[in-house]
Structure formats: C-alpha cells, structure tokens
C-alpha positions as CSV (number, residue, x, y, z in Angstrom):
1,M,70.0,205.3,74.2
2,R,70.1,203.8,70.7
3,N,66.3,204.1,70.4
4,L,66.5,207.7,71.7
5,V,69.0,208.5,68.9
6,K,66.8,206.7,66.3
7,N,63.7,208.7,67.5
8,H,65.6,211.9,66.8
9,W,65.9,211.1,63.1
10,K,62.2,210.1,62.7
11,G,60.0,212.8,61.2
12,T,63.0,214.7,59.8
13,N,64.9,214.7,56.5
14,S,67.4,212.2,57.7
15,F,70.0,213.0,55.0
16,L,69.8,216.8,55.6
17,S,70.3,216.2,59.3
18,F,73.1,213.8,58.7
19,Y,74.7,216.2,56.3
20,L,74.5,219.1,58.8
21,L,76.0,216.8,61.5
22,A,78.9,215.9,59.2
23,A,79.5,219.5,58.3
24,I,79.5,220.7,61.9
25,L,81.9,218.0,63.0
26,L,84.3,218.7,60.1
27,W,84.0,222.4,60.8
28,L,84.9,222.1,64.5
29,K,87.6,219.5,63.8
30,T,89.3,221.8,61.2
31,Y,89.0,224.8,63.5
32,M,90.6,223.0,66.4
33,T,93.4,221.7,64.1
34,Q,94.1,225.1,62.7
35,Q,94.1,226.5,66.2
36,T,96.4,223.9,67.7
37,Q,98.6,222.4,65.0
38,F,99.6,225.4,62.9
39,Q,101.4,228.5,64.1
40,L,99.2,231.1,62.5
41,N,100.1,234.1,64.7
42,V,96.4,235.0,65.2
43,Q,96.0,238.5,66.6
44,G,92.8,240.3,67.7
45,L,89.2,239.4,67.8
46,L,88.6,239.7,64.0
47,Q,91.4,237.2,63.2
48,Q,90.1,234.8,65.9
49,F,86.6,235.1,64.4
50,L,87.8,234.5,60.9
51,L,89.8,231.4,62.0
52,F,86.7,230.1,63.7
53,I,84.3,230.6,60.7
54,N,86.5,229.9,57.7
55,P,86.2,226.1,57.8
56,L,82.4,226.3,58.0
57,G,81.8,227.7,54.6
58,S,84.1,225.1,53.1
59,A,82.6,222.2,55.0
60,L,79.0,223.2,54.0
61,L,80.0,223.8,50.4
62,F,82.1,220.7,49.6
63,L,79.9,218.3,51.5
64,G,76.9,220.0,49.9
65,L,78.0,218.6,46.5
66,S,76.3,215.4,47.7
67,F,73.0,217.1,47.0
68,L,73.7,216.5,43.3
69,F,73.2,212.8,43.8
70,N,70.1,210.7,44.5
71,G,69.5,207.7,46.7
72,R,72.4,206.0,48.4
73,K,74.9,207.8,46.2
74,K,74.4,211.0,48.1
75,Y,75.5,209.3,51.3
76,V,78.5,207.7,49.5
77,W,79.5,211.0,48.0
78,L,79.2,212.8,51.4
79,M,81.3,210.2,53.2
80,V,84.0,210.1,50.4
81,T,84.2,213.9,50.4
82,D,84.4,214.0,54.2
83,T,87.1,211.4,54.2
84,L,89.2,213.1,51.5
85,M,89.0,216.4,53.3
86,S,90.0,214.8,56.6
87,I,93.0,213.1,54.9
88,L,94.0,216.4,53.4
89,L,93.8,218.0,56.8
90,Y,95.9,215.3,58.5
91,A,98.4,215.2,55.6
92,N,99.0,219.0,56.1
93,V,99.4,218.4,59.8
94,L,102.2,215.8,59.2
95,Y,103.7,218.0,56.5
96,Y,103.7,221.0,58.8
97,R,105.3,219.1,61.6
98,F,108.2,218.3,59.3
99,F,108.5,221.4,57.0
100,N,106.6,224.1,59.1
101,D,104.6,224.7,55.9
102,Y,101.6,223.5,54.0
103,I,101.2,221.0,51.1
104,T,101.1,222.7,47.6
105,L,100.0,221.2,44.3
106,P,103.6,220.9,43.0
107,T,104.7,219.0,46.1
108,L,102.0,216.4,45.4
109,F,103.7,215.6,42.1
110,Q,107.1,215.2,43.7
111,T,106.5,211.5,44.1
112,Q,110.1,210.5,43.5
113,N,110.9,212.0,46.9
114,F,108.2,210.1,48.8
115,G,110.3,206.9,49.3
116,D,113.2,209.0,50.5
117,V,111.3,210.9,53.2
118,S,109.2,208.0,54.3
119,G,111.6,207.1,57.1
120,S,110.8,210.4,58.8
121,V,107.0,209.9,58.9
122,P,106.9,207.6,62.0
123,S,108.6,210.3,64.1
124,L,105.9,212.8,63.0
125,I,102.9,210.7,64.2
126,R,101.5,211.5,67.7
127,P,99.5,209.2,69.9
128,F,96.4,211.5,69.8
129,D,96.4,211.6,66.0
130,F,93.4,209.2,65.8
131,L,91.3,212.1,67.0
132,F,91.6,213.6,63.5
133,F,89.4,210.8,62.2
134,L,87.1,210.4,65.2
135,D,84.2,212.2,63.6
136,L,84.4,209.9,60.6
137,I,84.4,206.8,62.8
138,F,81.3,208.2,64.5
139,L,79.5,208.9,61.2
140,F,80.3,205.5,59.8
141,L,79.0,203.9,63.0
142,L,75.7,205.8,62.6
143,L,75.3,204.4,59.1
144,G,76.6,200.9,59.9
145,M,74.4,200.5,62.9
146,K,71.5,201.9,60.9
147,V,70.9,204.6,63.5
148,V,70.6,206.8,60.4
149,K,68.2,205.4,57.9
150,V,69.6,205.6,54.4
151,E,66.8,207.3,52.4
152,G,66.3,207.2,48.6
153,G,65.0,210.1,46.5
154,K,66.3,213.6,46.2
155,V,66.9,216.3,48.8
156,S,64.4,219.2,48.4
157,R,65.9,221.7,45.9
158,K,64.9,224.6,48.1
159,R,66.7,223.2,51.1
160,A,69.8,222.3,49.0
161,L,69.8,225.8,47.4
162,A,69.5,227.4,50.9
163,I,72.5,225.4,52.2
164,V,74.7,226.2,49.2
165,T,73.6,229.9,49.4
166,L,74.6,229.9,53.1
167,A,77.9,228.3,52.3
168,L,78.7,230.8,49.5
169,G,77.5,233.7,51.7
170,L,79.8,232.6,54.6
171,T,82.7,232.3,52.2
172,C,82.1,235.7,50.7
173,L,81.8,237.2,54.2
174,N,85.0,235.5,55.2
175,L,86.9,236.9,52.2
176,G,85.4,240.4,52.6
177,L,86.4,240.6,56.3
178,A,89.9,239.1,55.5
179,E,90.5,241.7,52.8
180,S,89.5,244.5,55.2
181,D,92.1,243.2,57.7
182,R,94.7,242.2,55.1
183,P,94.3,244.2,51.9
184,Q,95.4,242.4,48.7
185,L,95.5,239.2,50.5
186,L,95.2,237.0,47.4
187,T,97.2,239.2,45.0
188,R,100.2,239.5,47.5
189,G,100.0,236.0,48.8
190,F,103.7,235.5,49.5
191,D,103.0,233.9,52.8
192,R,100.8,230.7,53.0
193,N,100.3,231.3,56.7
194,Y,98.2,234.4,55.9
195,I,96.0,232.5,53.4
196,V,95.3,229.6,55.9
197,K,94.8,232.0,58.8
198,Y,92.3,234.2,56.9
199,L,90.6,231.8,54.6
200,G,91.2,228.3,56.0
201,L,93.1,225.3,54.9
202,Y,90.5,224.1,52.3
203,N,90.2,227.5,50.6
204,Y,94.0,227.7,50.7
205,T,94.2,224.5,48.7
206,I,92.0,225.9,46.0
207,Y,94.0,229.1,46.0
208,D,97.2,227.2,45.7
209,A,95.9,225.0,42.8
210,V,94.8,228.2,40.9
211,E,98.2,229.9,41.5
212,S,100.1,226.8,40.5
213,T,98.1,226.5,37.3
214,K,98.7,230.2,36.5
215,A,102.4,229.7,37.1
216,S,102.4,226.7,34.6
217,A,100.6,228.8,32.1
218,Q,103.2,231.6,32.3
219,K,105.8,229.5,30.4
220,V,103.4,229.0,27.5
221,M,102.4,232.6,27.3
222,A,105.9,234.1,27.8
223,D,107.9,235.8,25.0
224,S,111.1,237.7,24.6
225,D,109.6,241.0,25.6
226,D,109.0,239.7,29.1
227,V,112.7,239.5,29.9
228,I,113.5,243.2,29.1
229,E,112.2,244.5,32.5
230,I,114.2,241.8,34.2
231,I,117.4,242.7,32.4
232,N,116.9,246.4,33.2
233,Y,116.3,245.5,36.9
234,T,119.3,243.3,37.4
235,K,121.6,245.7,35.5
236,S,120.4,248.7,37.6
237,N,120.9,246.7,40.8
238,Y,124.4,245.4,39.9
239,V,127.1,246.4,42.3
240,E,130.8,246.7,41.4
241,P,133.1,244.1,43.0
242,N,135.4,245.0,45.8
243,P,138.9,245.4,44.1
244,E,140.6,244.1,47.2
245,Y,138.9,240.7,46.7
246,F,138.1,240.5,42.9
247,G,140.1,237.7,41.3
248,I,142.0,236.6,44.5
249,A,140.8,233.0,44.0
250,E,141.3,232.9,40.2
251,G,142.4,229.5,39.1
252,K,141.7,227.9,42.5
253,N,139.7,224.8,42.9
254,V,136.2,225.7,44.3
255,I,134.8,223.3,46.9
256,F,131.4,223.9,48.3
257,I,130.4,222.0,51.5
258,H,126.6,222.0,51.8
259,L,125.9,221.9,55.6
260,E,122.6,220.1,56.1
261,S,120.3,221.8,58.6
262,M,123.2,223.7,60.2
263,Q,122.0,226.9,62.0
264,N,124.4,229.6,62.9
265,F,123.5,229.6,66.7
266,L,125.6,226.4,66.9
267,I,128.8,228.4,66.3
268,D,130.5,228.8,69.7
269,Y,127.5,227.1,71.4
270,Q,128.4,225.0,74.4
271,L,126.3,222.1,75.8
272,D,127.2,221.2,79.3
273,G,130.4,223.2,79.0
274,E,131.5,221.5,75.8
275,E,131.6,223.0,72.3
276,V,129.1,221.4,69.9
277,T,131.0,222.3,66.7
278,P,134.6,222.8,67.8
279,F,136.1,222.5,64.3
280,L,133.6,225.0,62.7
281,N,134.3,227.3,65.6
282,R,138.0,227.3,64.9
283,L,137.5,227.6,61.2
284,A,135.3,230.7,61.6
285,K,138.1,232.4,63.5
286,D,140.9,231.1,61.3
287,K,143.3,233.7,59.9
288,N,142.4,232.4,56.4
289,S,138.6,232.5,56.8
290,L,135.9,235.1,56.1
291,Y,133.1,234.3,58.4
292,F,129.7,236.0,57.8
293,D,127.7,236.1,61.0
294,H,124.5,237.7,59.5
295,F,124.0,235.3,56.6
296,Y,120.4,234.0,56.2
297,H,118.9,231.1,54.4
298,Q,116.1,232.1,52.0
299,T,114.5,228.7,51.3
300,A,110.8,227.8,51.1
301,Q,109.2,224.5,50.5
302,G,112.2,223.2,48.5
303,K,114.5,223.5,51.6
304,T,117.7,221.8,50.5
305,A,116.8,222.0,46.8
306,D,116.0,225.7,47.2
307,A,119.4,226.3,48.9
308,E,121.1,224.7,45.9
309,F,119.0,226.6,43.5
310,L,119.8,229.9,45.1
311,L,123.5,229.1,45.2
312,E,123.8,228.1,41.6
313,N,121.6,230.7,40.0
314,S,121.1,233.7,42.3
315,L,117.4,233.2,41.8
316,F,114.8,232.6,44.5
317,G,113.1,229.3,45.0
318,L,109.4,229.2,44.2
319,P,106.6,230.0,46.7
320,Q,105.0,226.6,46.0
321,G,106.9,223.4,45.4
322,A,110.5,223.4,44.2
323,A,112.0,224.6,40.9
324,F,114.2,221.5,41.0
325,I,111.0,219.6,40.3
326,T,108.7,221.9,38.4
327,N,111.3,223.7,36.3
328,G,114.1,221.2,35.9
329,T,114.2,221.6,32.1
330,N,114.4,225.4,32.1
331,T,117.3,227.3,30.5
332,Y,119.6,228.6,33.2
333,E,122.8,230.7,33.6
334,A,124.0,228.5,36.4
335,A,127.4,228.7,38.1
336,P,128.8,225.4,36.7
337,A,128.2,226.5,33.1
338,I,129.6,230.0,33.8
339,V,132.9,228.8,35.4
340,S,133.3,226.1,32.8
341,Q,132.9,228.4,29.9
342,T,134.8,231.4,31.2
343,K,137.6,229.7,33.2
344,G,137.7,226.1,32.0
345,Y,136.6,224.5,35.2
346,T,135.6,220.8,35.6
347,T,132.3,220.7,37.5
348,A,130.8,218.0,39.7
349,V,128.3,217.2,42.5
350,F,128.8,214.6,45.3
351,H,125.7,213.3,47.2
352,G,125.3,210.1,49.1
353,N,121.6,209.7,48.2
354,S,119.6,208.6,45.2
355,G,120.2,210.7,42.1
356,T,116.4,211.0,41.5
357,F,115.9,212.7,44.9
358,W,114.8,216.3,44.2
359,N,115.2,215.5,40.5
360,R,118.9,216.2,40.8
361,N,119.9,213.8,38.0
362,E,118.0,216.0,35.6
363,I,118.3,219.6,36.7
364,Y,122.1,219.2,37.2
365,K,122.2,218.7,33.4
366,S,120.4,222.0,32.9
367,F,122.9,223.7,35.2
368,G,125.8,222.2,33.2
369,Y,127.4,219.9,35.7
370,D,129.9,217.6,34.1
371,Y,129.6,214.9,36.7
372,F,127.1,213.8,39.4
373,F,128.2,211.1,41.9
374,D,125.2,209.8,43.8
375,I,124.8,206.8,46.1
376,N,125.6,204.4,43.3
377,S,129.1,205.8,43.2
378,Y,129.8,204.9,46.8
379,N,130.4,201.7,48.7
380,V,128.0,201.2,51.7
381,A,129.8,198.8,53.9
382,S,127.1,198.3,56.5
383,D,123.7,199.8,57.7
384,E,125.7,201.9,60.2
385,D,127.1,203.8,57.2
386,L,123.5,205.0,56.2
387,A,121.7,208.0,57.6
388,E,118.0,208.7,56.9
389,Y,118.8,210.4,53.6
390,G,121.9,208.6,52.3
391,L,125.5,207.9,53.2
392,M,126.8,209.1,56.6
393,D,129.1,212.1,56.3
394,K,132.4,210.5,57.4
395,P,132.4,207.6,54.8
396,F,130.9,210.1,52.3
397,F,133.8,212.5,52.6
398,E,136.4,209.7,52.8
399,Q,135.2,208.1,49.5
400,S,134.6,211.5,47.8
401,I,138.3,212.3,48.1
402,D,139.1,209.4,45.8
403,Y,137.0,211.1,43.1
404,L,138.3,214.6,43.8
405,V,142.0,213.7,43.2
406,Q,141.0,212.3,39.8
407,L,139.1,215.4,38.6
408,P,140.9,217.6,36.1
409,Q,141.9,220.9,37.8
410,P,140.7,223.5,38.3
411,F,137.4,222.0,39.5
412,Y,134.2,223.4,40.9
413,V,132.5,220.9,43.1
414,K,129.7,220.7,45.7
415,L,129.5,218.1,48.4
416,I,126.1,217.6,50.0
417,T,126.1,216.3,53.6
418,V,123.1,214.4,55.1
419,S,123.8,213.2,58.6
420,N,122.5,216.3,60.3
421,H,119.0,215.9,59.0
422,Y,115.7,215.7,60.7
423,P,114.7,213.6,62.8
424,Y,118.4,213.6,63.8
425,K,118.8,209.9,64.4
426,I,122.3,208.6,65.0
427,D,123.7,205.4,66.3
428,E,124.9,205.9,69.9
429,D,128.3,204.4,69.0
430,L,128.9,207.3,66.7
431,T,128.0,210.1,69.2
432,T,130.7,212.0,71.0
433,I,128.5,214.5,72.8
434,G,125.4,214.1,75.0
435,K,121.9,215.1,74.1
436,H,120.4,218.4,75.2
437,H,117.9,218.5,78.0
438,T,114.9,220.3,76.6
439,G,112.6,217.3,76.6
440,D,112.0,217.8,72.9
441,K,113.4,214.6,71.2
442,S,114.4,216.0,67.9
443,V,115.9,219.2,69.4
444,D,117.9,217.2,71.9
445,Q,119.3,214.8,69.3
446,Y,120.1,217.7,66.9
447,F,123.3,218.5,68.8
448,Q,124.6,215.0,68.5
449,T,124.3,214.9,64.7
450,A,125.7,218.4,64.4
451,R,128.8,217.3,66.3
452,Y,129.1,214.3,64.0
453,A,128.9,216.5,61.0
454,D,131.5,218.8,62.5
455,E,133.9,215.9,63.0
456,A,133.3,214.7,59.4
457,I,134.2,218.2,58.0
458,E,137.4,218.3,60.1
459,Q,138.2,214.8,58.7
460,F,137.6,216.1,55.1
461,F,139.9,219.1,55.6
462,N,142.7,216.8,56.9
463,E,142.2,214.6,53.8
464,L,142.4,217.6,51.5
465,K,145.7,218.6,53.1
466,E,147.0,215.0,52.8
467,T,146.2,214.9,49.0
468,G,147.7,218.3,48.3
469,L,144.3,219.8,47.2
470,Y,143.9,222.1,50.2
471,E,146.7,224.6,49.2
472,N,145.1,225.2,45.8
473,S,141.5,225.4,46.8
474,I,138.9,227.9,48.0
475,I,136.4,226.2,50.3
476,I,132.9,227.6,50.9
477,L,130.8,226.1,53.7
478,Y,127.2,227.2,53.8
479,G,124.1,226.2,55.8
480,D,121.2,225.2,53.7
481,H,118.2,225.9,56.0
482,Y,117.0,225.8,59.6
483,G,117.3,222.5,61.4
484,I,114.9,223.4,64.2
485,S,111.6,225.0,63.0
486,E,109.4,227.4,64.8
487,N,107.3,224.5,66.0
488,H,110.0,223.9,68.6
489,N,110.4,227.5,69.9
490,D,109.5,226.4,73.5
491,A,112.5,224.0,73.4
492,M,114.7,226.7,71.8
493,E,114.0,229.0,74.7
494,T,115.7,226.4,76.9
495,V,118.6,226.1,74.3
496,L,119.2,229.8,74.0
497,G,118.3,230.8,77.6
498,T,116.0,233.6,76.3
499,E,112.5,234.2,75.0
500,V,112.1,233.5,71.3
501,T,110.6,236.8,70.2
502,P,109.9,237.6,66.6
503,V,113.3,239.2,66.2
504,V,115.1,236.2,67.8
505,S,113.0,233.8,65.6
506,A,114.1,235.7,62.5
507,D,117.8,235.6,63.6
508,L,117.5,231.8,64.1
509,Q,117.2,231.7,60.3
510,R,120.9,232.6,60.1
511,V,123.1,229.8,58.8
512,P,126.9,229.6,58.7
513,L,128.8,231.0,55.8
514,I,132.6,230.5,55.9
515,I,134.9,231.2,53.0
516,H,138.3,229.7,53.6
517,M,141.4,229.8,51.5
518,P,145.1,229.6,52.4
519,G,146.5,233.1,52.2
520,L,143.1,234.8,52.5
521,K,143.0,237.7,55.0
522,G,140.5,236.4,57.5
523,Q,137.9,238.4,59.5
524,T,134.4,238.2,60.8
525,I,132.0,240.2,58.5
526,H,128.8,241.6,60.0
527,T,127.3,242.4,56.6
528,Y,123.7,241.2,56.2
529,G,123.2,238.8,53.3
530,G,121.5,235.7,52.1
531,Q,122.0,232.7,49.9
532,I,120.9,234.8,46.8
533,D,124.2,236.7,47.2
534,L,126.5,233.8,47.3
535,L,126.9,233.3,43.5
536,P,128.0,236.9,42.6
537,T,130.3,236.8,45.6
538,V,132.1,233.6,44.5
539,L,132.2,234.6,40.8
540,H,133.9,237.9,41.7
541,L,136.4,236.0,43.9
542,L,137.2,233.9,40.8
543,G,137.6,237.1,38.7
544,I,134.4,236.7,36.8
545,D,132.3,239.9,36.5
546,T,128.6,239.3,36.8
547,K,127.2,242.5,35.2
548,D,125.9,240.7,32.1
549,Y,124.2,237.8,34.0
550,I,120.6,237.9,35.3
551,Q,121.2,237.5,39.1
552,F,119.1,238.9,42.0
553,G,121.8,238.9,44.6
554,T,124.8,241.2,45.1
555,D,128.4,240.6,46.1
556,L,128.6,240.3,49.9
557,L,132.1,241.8,49.8
558,A,131.2,244.8,47.6
559,E,131.0,248.3,49.1
560,H,127.5,248.9,48.0
561,H,126.1,245.4,48.7
562,D,122.3,245.4,49.3
563,Q,121.8,244.4,52.9
564,V,118.0,243.9,52.7
565,V,117.6,240.2,52.9
566,A,114.4,239.0,51.4
567,F,112.6,235.9,52.7
568,R,110.5,233.8,50.4
569,N,107.2,234.8,52.2
570,G,107.8,238.6,51.6
571,D,109.3,239.3,55.1
572,Y,112.8,240.7,55.3
573,V,115.7,241.6,57.6
574,S,118.2,244.4,57.4
575,P,120.6,246.2,59.8
576,T,117.9,248.7,60.8
577,I,114.5,247.1,60.2
578,Y,113.0,243.6,60.5
579,C,109.7,242.8,58.7
580,I,108.1,239.8,60.3
581,D,104.5,238.7,59.5
582,G,103.7,242.2,58.3
583,T,105.0,243.9,61.5
584,Y,108.1,246.0,61.6
585,Y,110.7,245.7,64.4
586,D,113.9,247.4,65.6
587,P,116.5,244.6,65.4
588,L,118.5,246.1,68.3
589,T,115.7,246.5,70.8
590,G,113.3,243.9,69.5
591,E,110.5,246.4,69.9
592,E,107.8,247.2,67.3
593,I,108.6,250.3,65.2
594,K,106.2,253.2,65.8
595,D,108.1,256.1,64.2
596,P,106.1,257.2,61.1
597,D,109.1,258.1,59.1
598,L,110.8,254.8,59.7
599,L,107.5,253.0,59.0
600,K,107.4,254.7,55.6
601,V,110.9,253.4,54.9
602,A,109.9,249.9,56.1
603,E,106.9,249.9,53.7
604,Q,109.1,251.0,50.8
605,L,111.5,248.1,51.5
606,K,108.6,245.7,51.7
607,T,107.5,246.8,48.2
608,K,111.0,246.4,47.0
609,V,111.3,242.9,48.4
610,E,108.0,241.8,46.9
611,N,108.9,243.2,43.5
612,K,112.2,241.3,43.6
613,L,110.5,238.0,44.5
614,K,107.9,238.6,41.8
615,M,110.5,239.2,39.0
616,S,112.5,236.1,40.1
617,D,109.3,234.0,39.9
618,E,108.6,235.4,36.4
619,V,112.1,234.3,35.3
620,I,111.5,230.8,36.5
621,N,107.8,230.3,35.7
622,G,108.2,231.9,32.2
623,D,111.6,230.2,31.5
624,L,112.7,233.7,30.5
625,L,116.4,233.0,30.3
626,R,115.7,231.1,27.0
627,F,115.2,234.6,25.6
628,Y,118.5,236.1,26.8
629,T,122.0,234.9,26.3
630,P,124.8,236.9,28.1
631,P,127.8,237.9,25.8
632,G,130.3,235.0,25.5
633,F,127.9,232.5,27.2
634,T,126.5,229.4,25.4
635,P,123.1,228.1,26.6
636,V,123.5,224.6,28.2
637,D,122.3,221.6,26.2
638,P,121.2,219.1,28.8
639,S,121.2,216.2,26.3
640,K,125.0,216.3,26.2
641,Y,125.2,215.1,29.8
642,N,124.9,211.5,30.9
643,Y,125.5,210.7,34.5
644,K,124.8,206.9,34.2
645,D,127.9,206.1,32.1
646,Q,130.2,208.8,33.4
647,E,133.9,208.0,33.6
648,L,136.8,210.1,35.0
C-alpha cells in the first residue's frame, strides 16, 4: 500500500499535489465544523451552497502563501499555516460552546481573563475533538514517513498564479452571492453569525480584524462635532418620568444584586414538584416589589461585563470584545458619578473574584466608584467556599454585610454573585434540590446552582433586616445574561415542555428584574424593556432627571417608554413584532409575519434599532463623552481612585 501511495506522487509536482491535498482536507474539515458545531440557521439551497464553498477559497488562498517560498521552506510554511488555521477553528469551537459566539480580535487581548476562565475549559472538550486535527496528523505522517518527497526549487509561477486566481475568484463569487442573498452584509454586520454563514470562519476573522482596527481609529479621528448628533438623538428620545414614581426612593440606599446567569423562566418554575427559586418567586409577588416579566438582557461577547456596562451607562456593549477591556479609560457619565455628585452617595462594588477580571479594577475608576472590594477583601475559609469564578454566594453576602454597615449612607452599591455560573458545578453537600433529567449535564446542574443562589439572596435579605439597612434601602435584582445558550435548545425543550421556536428562543433571553423597597406599591409590570433602560429608571426613582445625560434607554415606568428592545446583533423584540435573524414574527402566535403593512413597520423598527446601536458604538469607540459635560456634572478623574489602599 505504501508503495502504491508513493507511486502516485512520482511523475507529478509533489508539492502542488501535497498543497491541494492539504487545502481539500482543510476545506472539508472546516465545512463539517461550520455545519455541525455552529448554529448558523442555514436556509435554502443558496445558503447551503455558500456554507459549502466559503472555506475553499480561504484554504486555497492562505495555504497558497507557501508558494512564495523555495525548497523545504514552502512545506514548513504550508504546515505552519495549516496548523494555525486548525487551531483557530478549534479555538472558535470551544469558545462557541461556552459563549455561543465567535472569537474577536479584542477578546484575544483580554489575557487577564484567561486564568479565570481556564477552569471551564475541560468541561467544553469532547471525546471526538481529536478529529479536528486528524488531517494534520495524516499530512505530518506523509512527510515523516517520506511518502511525500520534499522537493527543492520553486513551484511553477503559472501554476501558483492559477491557484491564487482560483482562490480569489472563489472568494469574489462567494461574496457576490452572499450580497445577493443578504444585501449590505459587511456594512450592516451586527450579527457575526451572518458573516460566518455567508463568508466562512476565516474570512470572518479578517473582517473582524478590519472592523476592530477601524473602531480603534475612531477615537483618534473623533472631534467635538461628532457628539452633536448623539446629543440631539438622546434629547429627542428622552421621555418624561412618571410623576407617581419620580423621587419616591430619594435618599434611600441603593443596593444592586447582580444575578449571575439567572434567566426569567426560573421564576415559578417547578422541578419534580418543587420550586427552584422559592425566595425570588415570593419576592416577585411581594406587595413591596415591582416585577418586570418582559425584561431582556442585551449583552454580547462581554456577557457579565456588558450587563454592568449597560446598567451603569445606558450604553450598549460593543459588537466585538468588551468595552470594559478595550475602552476602560474612556470618559463616562456613569451612575456612580451621577449619584455621588447630585445626591452625595457613597459608591462601592463587591465581587468575590480577582479585581483584574474584566479589567474591573481600572474601569470602575472611570465610572467613579469610591470603593471596590474584590477577593482580597474576603476571607476564604476553605476550598468549599470557592466557586469557579470566586467566592460562593453565601459567604460572599455574609462577609459583604460587614462592609455595608460601615459605608457612609446613603450608599449606592452593587454586589456581583458568581455561584450560578457555567459549568454550574457545586459540591453535593451544598445542594438542596435534585438535578434536572434532560441528560445535558450543564443544563441539569443549572437548577442546583440557581437554588443555591436563591438561598443566598434570601440569607442576604435577612441580614439586611437584622442590621437595620433594609428599611432605608431600595434593592434592585437583575439578571445579567442567559445561563443556558441556544446550543442546549434540545434540552430546553424538555425543561419547558414545548418546542423552542424562534419566538420562544427570544423569550428565553428574558432575565429577572425586581425592584423592591419597603412601602413601594408592588405589581407585575408587563412592559417590554432591557438593561439599557435600567439606569434612567433608577435615577428617576432617586429624583434625578436624566434629560441632560447621554443615555440610550428610557424609564421603564414612564408613560411613553420605548418598548422596542434592541439586541446587540440588530434583532429586536416588542409587544407586536419580534425580529429574529432577519425574519419577523408575531409574538402571540409565533408565526412569521406576512402582512405587507406590518412588514413595513418591522423594517422601520429594524432601521431604528441599527441606528441606535451605531450611535452607541460611536460614543464608545470615539470616546465622545470627553467632548460633552452635562450641566452640574464634573468629569471623573480616574487617578483619584486607589482600590489597593482603600479604608472605610
């Protein structure tokens, strides 16, 4: 057999044949990966064809760079390139399994987070993953066993030119067909899924690098004229606060509880006849609580960091990477600075993880937080007290109370929980409810960590009451992002007992929002809203008018609140129309909208959403808030904050 294979190479240009073999194997491997590992929502023959051919042009072109080298170097270059492309492919597979998203250039520079997320990597690896490198093993064996003779000299220029021409031709054909099916694909690239589906993972990587570079250049090129359009937009979209609620929490302590990976379907959900989150269920129905049952997360790659960013600034997270990392030194009009300057609040964040995670120890300074208590401020008694991403919630809340009672009042604080975080590991001794029965490990464990988090929050409320802080505080509990991604929709059908249609999938992006305060007239509010709306809502409750601030959300309690909830990829939901992957649905029936008049309205809302996202990005990438200071507001000087030597 070996002689037979050797004979095949005789009389041919061995390197050219070897190159073509490598390109074909990389092409087919990438196609199978894109088909099986990513949820690309491929529809119709044209999209199937594009998914099939888009890796071919990339494989031919990038591996074809080896033609620039002579002798053994061309084999080395080819194998190095092939290996790097395979690593990129597999890295995206792992990243997608965790984040349901693709790696972007900014995320590659978030190296301070690598150590913190490394504990989740083993749970992402599958037994069949060696197949991602099987073609490389085969090629290395061909070279190592000298089945392929390593030839010196150059490849014929005509043949090399023909290959490169073919590669570029395939790429241009790919782009042309993609544009015909999805006009303005690259200029309206809010959704990375579209880019990967139409152009392939490797071309997406190039596109992302170009877009990231353009975004970085925006700050250098920006000037004061660029902020004028933004000011006009936010002023024209400002809505008057509801007089019934404006100022009812004035002078109260503000306590945010950041609910890690807590989705709204858990409210009132029963597993084997038992409530998963009994305390949150009671709190949502409490006579002193406002519970919003159509409140959506709007995060992208930054996930938890994006949720915080939305909360503090009423600005969207970025389409690539996280503003916490890439724009940590920007000028912001953030909540901590606003409440401190207008109402004399002391501000602080409590988080049982490293202060460097998501660059918190730096960007919190730009937000104007007075204090930041990270893992170094807590006592870790044993390994049992540690979750994947920091201190378990019960000891975290218990120790945080000791700091809260020392803070000068009124205070504005945020406590970030971590126990209910993927992959939802928890010591069996700490569980008080069984696992689910879907057969999907992370989904099944999710209910146990959610119950633990629920118990920790109840414990915290009791401690607030014991210290006397409860009566003089407004407490806002909000979910940061989904806990179970679309990769687990099969398991979620078992959980929900229904098919996960596009509309159901969109509604799974709902997260809890509960505003609780003694004396508050409680009710369940069905208004559609998102995390972008939380800042103006809370500021109005505190009696702070937001009309002079650049914010892209509107007060959830206002009569004219904007109920079109924009997602970071350009999709949206509203009481009458859901836009999902470019298709419009009736939220009541779940059916695709066909009515021409309603479709026209849907397209107008789509344009509105994309314009809002675009302007928010301009504010962040251009650091435009440095050119605008609201009346009575003093820009934050980050150098005045030092969390290392802080004392209460």
